[in-house]
N, C-alpha and C positions, 0 to 999 in steps of 0.2 A: 382586626387581627386577633388570633388566639394569643392570650397572654402566657408566655412560657414561665416555667418555674425558674426562680433564681436560686441556684444551689451553691452554697459557700463551704469552704473547708474549715475544719476545726482540729488543730493538733493538740489543743489543751482546753481547759475550762474557760480561760479568758477569751480564747478565740471563739468559743461557742457564744459567750455573752456578746462579743463584738458583732458576730454574724446576726444574732437575733435583733440587737439594737439598731443595726444598720439596714434592716429590712429584708433579710434573706427569707425565702419561702421554705427552704429546706437546708439541712446541714449534713455533710458526710463526715464521719468521725471514725477513728480506729481505736482499738484498745491496745494494750501492751503485748498482745499476742496475735499472730496471723494477719498482720497488716502490711501492705506494700510500702508503708513508711514506718519501718520498725524503729527508726532512730528519732521519730517525732516524740514530743512530750505527750504521749497519748493518754487519754482519760482512762482511769481504772474502771474495771467492770462495775464495781459498786457505785462509783460516782456517776457512771453513765445512766444507771437506772433513774436516778433523781433528775439528771439533766434531760432525759427523754420527757419526763413529766413536765419539767419546766418549759421546754420548747413547745410541747403540745398545748399548754395553757396559753402560750403566746401565738398559737396558730401556725407553728413551724414544725415541719416534718424532720425526722432524723433517720439517716441511712447509715448502716454499719459497713465498714470495709473489712471484708475477710478475703482479700484479693491476692492471696499467695498460693503457691503449690504446696500441698501438704503430703507428708509421708503417712503410711498406714497407721503408725502409732500416734498420730496427731489428730486424726479425724474425730475421735470420741471427745477429746478435749475441746475442739472447736464447737461441737454440738452442745456440750455442757455450757460453754461460754454463752451461747445464744439463749439458753432457756430463760433466765430472768429478764433479759432484754426483750424477748418475744412476749412474755407475759406483761411487760410494761408498755407494750404498744409500739415497739420498733416498727418503722414504716417500710423498711426494705433492707436487703443485704446485698452488697456488691461482691461478686464472686468470680474468681478465675478458674478454680479447680473443678472439673466436671464431676469428679467423685463426690466432693463436698456438696456441690449443687444438687446432685441426685438425692443425697441423704437429707438435705434441708427440705427438699420438696416432699419427701416421704414423712419426715418427722415434724416439720413445721409447715404444714400445707397452706396455712393462711398468710405466710410471710412472703411478700413479693421478692422475686429473684431478679437482680440486675446483672447483666453480663458485663464484666469489667473490660476496660480498654486493654487490659493485659491479655484478653482472649484474642486480640488482633482481628476483630470482625471488620471487614472492609467491603462487603458485598451483600446484596439482599439474600443470596443463597445462604450465607452464614447466619444472617439475622433470622431467616425462617427456621433454620436448624435450631437456633436458640429458643425460638417459640416452641418448637416440638419438644425441647428438653425442659420446658416449664418456665423459661424466663419471660418476664413481662416487659423488660426494658433492656436496651442495648446501649452501651457506651462505645461507639465505633472508634476506629483508629483516628488519631488526630490529623493524619495525612490526607484525609478525604477532602474533595472539593465540595462546594455548596451544591453543585449539580448532582454529584454522586449521593450526597446525603438526601437530597430531595427525591431522588429515584428510589433509594432504599425505603424512605417513608411511604412513597406512593405504592411500591410493590408489596410491602409487608404490613403496613399499618402499625408496626411496633413503636412503642415509646422510644425516642432517641434522646440521649443525653450527651451533649457535646461541649468540649472545653471552649471557653470564650476568652480566658485571660490566664497568664502565668507561664511558668517554665515549659519548655518544649524539649523532647528527647530527639536525638538524631536518628535513632533506630525506632522502628515500629515497636510500641510497648508490647512486652511479652516475647519478642524475638531478639532481645539483646542479651548476649552472654559475655560481653566484654569485661565488665566488672568481675563477673564470676570467674572467668578464665585467667585474668591477670592477677587478681588479689583474693579470690575465694569468697567474695561477697556477692551474693546472687540477687539481682533485681527481682527474679521470680520468687524470692523468699523475703523480699522487703528490705534488702540491705545493699542497694546499689551504692557504689563508691563514687559515682559520677566521673568515670574515667573519660567520657566524651568531652569533659571540660579541660582536658590536658592538651598541651601543645603537640603538634605533629608537623613533620616535613612531608611533602609529597615528592616521590622520586619516580623516575621513569624506568624502563627496562635496562637502561645503561647505568643506573644508579645515580644519575645526576638529578639534583634538586630541580623541581618544576616551580619556578618563581610565581607564576600566575599573573593576573592583571595587577598592575600597580608595582610590580617588581618587589625589590626589597629582599633582604636576607633574613635568616633566622626562622625558627618554627612559628607556624600560625595555628590559630585555634580553629582548625578546619571542621571540627565536628560539634562545636559549641554553638547551639542555636540561640538566636535572639528570643526574648520573651514575647509571648503572644498577647496582642491587645486588639480587640475587635469592636470596641465601643463605636467606632466610626462606621462600621458595616453591619450594625445590628439589624437594620431593615432586611438585608439579604439573608441573614441567619434566620430571621423570623419567617420570611417567605419560604425558606427551605423546609419548614415544618418541624423544626427542632422543638422538642417538648420541654427540655430542661437545659438552661444555660449554666454551665459548670465553671466555677473559678478554681484554678489549681492553687495548691499552697498549704498542705497539711504540715509542712516543715517550717512554715513562715509565721511571722509574729502576729499578735492580735491587732496591731495598728494596720498592718497590711490587710488583714481580713476585713476589718471595719471600714477602712478607707475605700478599698476596691469595691466591696459589696455596696456601699452607699452610692458610689458613682453609677454603677450598673443598675441599681434600683431606680435611680433618678431617670436614666435614659430609657430603660424598659418601660417604665410608667409613661414617660413622655411620648414614646412611640405608639403605645397602645391608645393613649388618649387623643393624640393629634394626627396619627398616621405618618406616612413617609414624607409628605410634602413639607418642605422646609426643615426637615430633620438635620440638625447640625450639632456638633459637640463643641463646647466652649474651649478656648485655648487654656483657660485656667484649670479646667478639669483634666485635660490632657497632661498638663504639667504636673498635676497632683498624682496621676497614675504613674508618670515617669519617676516621680520622687519616692514612690513606695516600693522599694526593693526590686528594681528591675535589673536585668542582666545586660548592662551597657547600652542596650537599645531595644526597641520594640519593633514588631512586624505584625502583619495580618496572617501569618502562618501560611498554610497551604490552601486556605479556603478559596482563593481566587485563581488557583491552578498555576501559580508561579512558584519556581524554586530555583535554588542556586545561591550565589554569593550574598544576595540581599537578605537571606534568612540567617546568615552566619555572623557571629561576632568578629571572627578573624583575628583582630589584633589585641583584644582585651579579654581576659579569661573569666573574670568574676563579676560580682555585682557592684553597681555604683554605690550601693547602700541607700539608706533612707535619710531624707532630710530631717534632722532632729526636731526642728520647729514644727514641721508638718506632722511628724510622728507623735509629738507631745499633744498637738491639737486633736489629732484623731483619737488618741488614747483617752483624752478627757471627754470626748463626745460620745464614744461608743463602748469603751472598756469599763463597764460598771455593771452592777447587778441590774437585771431587767426590771422594768416597771411591773410590779405584780398586779394582776387583775383584782379589782375590788369586788368582794362578795357582799351581798346584803344579808343581814342577820336578824332573826326574830327569836327572842328568848321568852318563854312563858314559865312563871313560877307561882305555884299555889300550895299552901300548906297541906300536907298529907298526900300530895300527888308527885309523881316523877317529874323532875325538871325536863323541859322540852326545848329543843333548839332546831330552828329551820335555817338552812344556809342556801343562798341562791346566787347563781351567776348566769346571766343571759336567761335562757329558758330551762335551766337545770336547777332543780331544788331537791335537797335531801333533808331528812329529819333524823335526829338522834334523841334519845332520852338518857337521863342521868339519875343521880341520887334523888331520893324523895326529899322535898323541901319540908322544913319544920316550921311550927308556929314560933315566931320570934318572942323571946322572953323579955328582951330589952330593946336591942337595936335591930330592926328588920333590915334586910338587904335593900339597898337603894338602886335606882336606875343608874346612877353614876357608878356604883360599884360594879354592876354588870357590864356597862360600856367599857370601863377601864380594863376589865378582865378580857373581854372579847377583842380588844384592840391589840393585845399582846400576842400577835400571831407568830413571832419568833422565826423559826426555820421553815414555817409553812410556805408553800409556793404561792399562796393567796394572801391578799391583804383584806383587812376588815374595813368595810365601808360603812354604810348607814346601818345603825342598830336600833331595833324596836324592842322595847321591853314591856311585857304585860304581866302585871302582878295583881294579887288581891289577897286580903286577909293577913297582911304583915308577914310574909314568908321570910325564912332565914336559911341561908346556905353558906357553908364555909367557902372561902376564896379558892381553896384547893379543888373543891368539887366543881366550881364554875370553870376553873382552868382546864380540868379534865373534860368537861362538857365541850369546851371550845376546841380542844385538841382533836377529839373524836369527830366533831362536826366538820371541821375543816379538812381532816384526813379523808372523811367519807366523800366530801365534795370533790376533792382532788381525784380520788379514784373514779368517781362518776364521770368526771370530765376527761380523764386520760386513759383509763383501763378499758380494753375492748372485751366485753363479756364473752364473745365467741372464742377468745383465747384462754379462758379461765382454766381449761383443762391442762394447759401447758403442752409440753412435748409429747408426741406420740412415740413411745419407745418402740424401736424396730430392731430386729437382729441385723447385724452388719453382714450382708451377703453380697455376692457379685454375680451369681449364676443368672438370676432373672434380669438384672440390670434395668428394671422398670419396663421391660418389653415382654408382654405376655406371649408373643409369638416365638420367642427364643426358647428352644428346648435343648438344653445342654446335653441331655441324655442321648440325643440323636447324633451328637458330634463324635467323630472318631477319637478314641482315647489314646493318649500317648503310650508308647510301648514301655516295657519294664527294663529297658537296656541300661538305664542309669547313665553313667559316664561313657558308655560305649555307643551311645546314640549317634546317628549320622550327623556329621558336621556339614552344614550348608554354607556356600559362599556366594554372595552377591557382589557384583562390581558395578559401580556407577561411573559413567564417563561424561565429560563435557566437550572434548575436542576430538577431531578426527585422528590425531596422533595417538591419543589414549585408546580410542576404539581399535585401532590397528594393533596396538600392543596387547589388548585383551584377546584378540583373535589368535594370538600365538599360544593361548592357554584355554582353548574352548572346552576341553574335557574336564577342567577343574572348576568351571563357573556354572553355578546353578541358575542364577538370574543375571542377565545383563540389563542394566538400567541406563537409558540414554537421556541426556539433557534434552529438553524440548526443542531447543534450537538446533541441536545436532540431529535429532530425529527429522526435523523439517528440511534439512539441507539435502540437496540433490546428490552430492558426492557420497553420501552414506547409504544410499538406497541398496546398492549391491551388498555391502557389508551387513546390513540389517537382514537381508535375505539369507545370507550364509549363517549369521549368528542364530537366527530363529531355528535353524535346523540342527544346530550343534549344542547349544546350552540346554541343560536338562529341564529347566522350568520356564523357558521362554524369554522373550525380550519385553522390557517394560519401558515406559516413558515417564520421566520425571517432569511434572508440570512446573510452571513458573513458581518463583518463591512466594508470590502473593497473587491474589485474585481481586481485581478492581473492575468496577463498571466501565471506567475509561478504556479498559483493554478488552471489552467484550468482543469486539470484532476479531482480534487475534485469538483469544481464548476459545471462542465458539468454533472458529474454523479448526483449531487444533483438536478440540474434543470430538468434533464431527469426523475428522480424519482418523483419529484413534479408534472411534467406535466402529468404523467400517474396515479397519485394517486387521485382517486375520492373523498377521504376523505378531501382533502386539497382544500380550497376555494380560497386562494390567498397567496401572498407573501408580506413581508415587505422588502423594499429596503432602503439602508442607504446612497448610493452615486449615482451619475448620471450614472456611469458605469453599476450598477445593474439595474437601471431604463431602460437603453437602452437594456440590455439583456432580461429583463422580458417582455417588450412590444413586442419583436420579437419572443421569444422562449416560452412564456407562454401566448398565446393569450386568452386562456379560463380561466385564473385565474385573479382575481382582484388585483390591485396593491395598496399597502398601503405605502405611502411615509413617512419615518421617518423624524425627525426634521433636520437632516443633509443635506437633499435635500431642500435647503432653499427657502421658500415662504415668503420673508420678506416684500413684498408689493403685492397689488392686481394684478398688471401686471404679476409678476412672478408666483403668485398663479394660474392665469388663464392659463398661458403657461403650467405649470406642470399638471393642470387638463386635458388639451388636450393630453399631452404626455403620461399620465398614463391612458388614456381612461376613464376619470371620476373617478379616484381612490380617496382614502382618503388622505388628506394632514394634516400633523402634524405641529402644530405651532412651531416656533423656540423657544428655551429656552431663547433667548434674547428678545423676544417680550414683550411689555407692554400691559396692559389691553386696552389702547387706540388703539394700533396697531391691536389687535385682533378684536376690533369693526370695524376698518377701513376695514380689510380684509373681514369680513363676511357681511358687509353692503354696500361696494362700488364695490365689484367684480361681482355683478350681478348673473344671473342664472347659468353662467358657474361654479361658485364655489359652489353655494348652491342648485343645482338641482340634478337630476338623481335618487337617491334612496329615501331618506326621509330626513326630516329636521335634523335628528340626525346623518346622515351618511356621511356628506361632509367635515367636518373639525374637527380635533381632537387636544386635548392638553393632555400632560402628567400631570396627577394629583398627581401621586406618583412615586417616583423612584430615584435612584442615577443617576445624570447627568454625561454622559461620557465627562470628561474634556480633555482627550487626546486619540486619536487613533493613535497608533505608530507602525512603523515597527521595532523599537528598542525592544529588549528583556531584561527585567529586570533580568530574570534568567541568561542569558548569561553574562550580565554585572557583576553580583554578583559572580556566580560560573560557572555552565554549565546548559544547558536546559535539562530537563528530558523528554520533548516532551509529557507532560501530561497536558490536559486542566485543569485549576483550576480557581475557582471563589473566589477571595479575600483571598487566602491562603498567599499571600504576600501583604503587604501594605507599602506605602511610608509615612513617618512621617516628617512633615515640622518643621520649627523652632518654631512654635506656638503649636506643638504637635497635629496638625490636622492630621488625618489618612486617606489616600487615597487608597482604595483597588484596586488591580490590577487583571484584568481578563486576563489570558494567553490563547489565542485561538490558540492552536498548529495545528489545522486543516488547518489554513491559515497563520500560523506564524505571528500573530498580537497580540499586547498588547493593552488593553483598560484600561485606568486609570479613575476611577470614583471619583466623588466629595466626600469630607470627610463626608458630611451628606446628607441624601436624600431630595429631593424636596417633599413637602407635601402641597397640596392646598385644603385640605378638608374643611377648614373654609372659603374658597373663592368661593365655588360652586355657590352661588347665584349671585355673581358679574360676574362670568364667563358666566353663562347662559344669562345674560343681554347683553353680547357682541355678542351673536349669536352662541357660541360654545356649543355643546351639546353631543359631543362624548369625553368621558374621558378615559384615559388609565392608568393602573397600571403596572409599569415595575418592576418586581422582578429580581434582579441580584445576589447579594451576600447574600440575606436573607436566614436563615435556616428555618426549619419547623415551629418553634414557631413564629419567626418574620413574616413569611408569613401569618400565621393564624391571627395574630394581625392586620396586614395591611388589609387583605381581610375582616375580621370581622368589622373593623371600617368603611371601605368604602362601602362594598357591603351590609352588614347587619345592619349597624348603631348600632352595639352592644355596649352598654354602657361601659362594661368592656374593650373591645378592643379600644374604643374611648379614654378612660382614659389612657390606657397604651401607645397608639400611641402619645397622646398629651404630654406625659412625655419624649418622645424620642427626641433627638436633630434633628432639621430639618431646611430647608430654604424655603422661598416662592419665591426664584429666583428673577427675574427681573420684575415681573408683576407690582409691585408698583413703584420701583425706576428707572427702565430702566438701560441702559448702555451708557457709553460715546461712 
């Protein structure tokens, strides 16, 4: 078997020591900036430079997490942060933001790029797109089965890094906005508040609580996942072709890092040495894993294709905590300074000649010269004097081992000169062992541009330029529908709708065929199909049939994609259809917007739900003709003006957690009610076995249209999700017709303006 890398977390310097001493092959660590664990006790930039050298001397790689979405004014700071780490030999950087990834590829071309799990890669299509963008490794979604992982590996050959232990999120990473929308703390910015760990009731359409299996009253922890523990199924993970076994836990303690890493080190080595036959995990080791900061219980996650109640903590919200005796024992064994490698030293001293020192470790030898030795007048330097000086390595990352001293002619040297010789010799050997000469030139400075977007075939000058109408530009309206009732309501306003977007299930239903025919002839920019919320290999049959149908349907102008996997599939398999990027394909800065414009062939980009007004202005006014050209001034950038925000997209199934799934698609028939009685409707998409949890109140920006137009955005979208016929008519009447009665009714409904004014942390 190929031996996978064992990758351990490090939230601080003690965790790095514990990981190295416990046998990690690599460590992933964040600094106090631009990390998806902003509240971890992250290592400072300066300390990390030394820790990279320390790890390398122990044969351990170091990866930096820069896995958050960045605004335009943060990109340069992130690149500056990387420079000393790059020169110190950083082994890779884990990235979510496409704009940052493109700039790293340009300015640090020798630094391997790893696609963060925050990028929500679930399919070989997305993995291949990552390869095209310069990534060498993908951290796929934690929800994938072993069969899906093996298929991605087979189809792409990409390095795959998968979680094997630690906390699990209920939502696909990168597709969760619950913490952001409830408390303004964004998971995409590294500040998740863990709102999925709160209690919820589940209620039906009649408002009655659904008790679920086992009955009982009171709120349950319906979204709180058990911790992942895969030590018993390591053979299956290894057979799937996973290259790096990743332990979660940059917010956790050094004893957790040391203890968990040591156990997985033991069993990875055992499996490689002896094979699968007779592989078994001792009860004592399982007890140790359970005692090291687990969330009430453990599971094998989604790897075996199972989901539902057995993955959820249900009745207990938090951690059992760590057994103090176990923690103390682990601390004593692993949380200490690493054993420094011992270097061999040879010192040569002769009167009238420069002092000379050779320092060797393994097959690497360096030589330094120092002060000229004098002829001793009384007491020549002794071998003992030299050895004592050489042994005082102090803060050096190396230890002085065997010392050979060659002298002749009674030389004399001050102790201070010997100490300086030692410092220079050990520093030079450290550099020889850790610094990569090909990176000596450091960062390749490049002007921040977006027009080329690393694609030489893109010629922005040939794209149609926006008109000079300013705030008088044409306002475009797109309407997205999920149900037949919503579609019928839209048909009462055909002259006001530029694009009609149909949910994939609605498009596939026979009852909508005639309405689609009518709509295609009435809306100004055609009918579009919104693909499923995620793209997985397990759903290839459904998705392939859907895409083939769209490809041959002349009534359909384009598709809306929600994740990078779908963007990759659409650009390859639907070359004649225009691509509409939903907000989950993040264009958080001008650079990422430019790259996505190229990848989508000039498609429409939807602003992130976490964008501020200032961010929208930056995007539309600094990204140049790449972003604002091609069609007309209304067609290049969109914002959702009305609709419930998807706060979680999950492989978890609320129906299965409560009782059993009836495999019937439903829009808001089940809602989750939190401790403040806010109600979050759940859409169960059984075509692709996915739940989408929506915000408790819809986003409504009707009163901000003038301010939005001033940012340069002029394509507005209405997303109808759980609205019935009456609610749909009110929304459409207020937005499209400016009907006074509808406006009055809409203004009386609870709503949010999102983050446009206040922004997110």
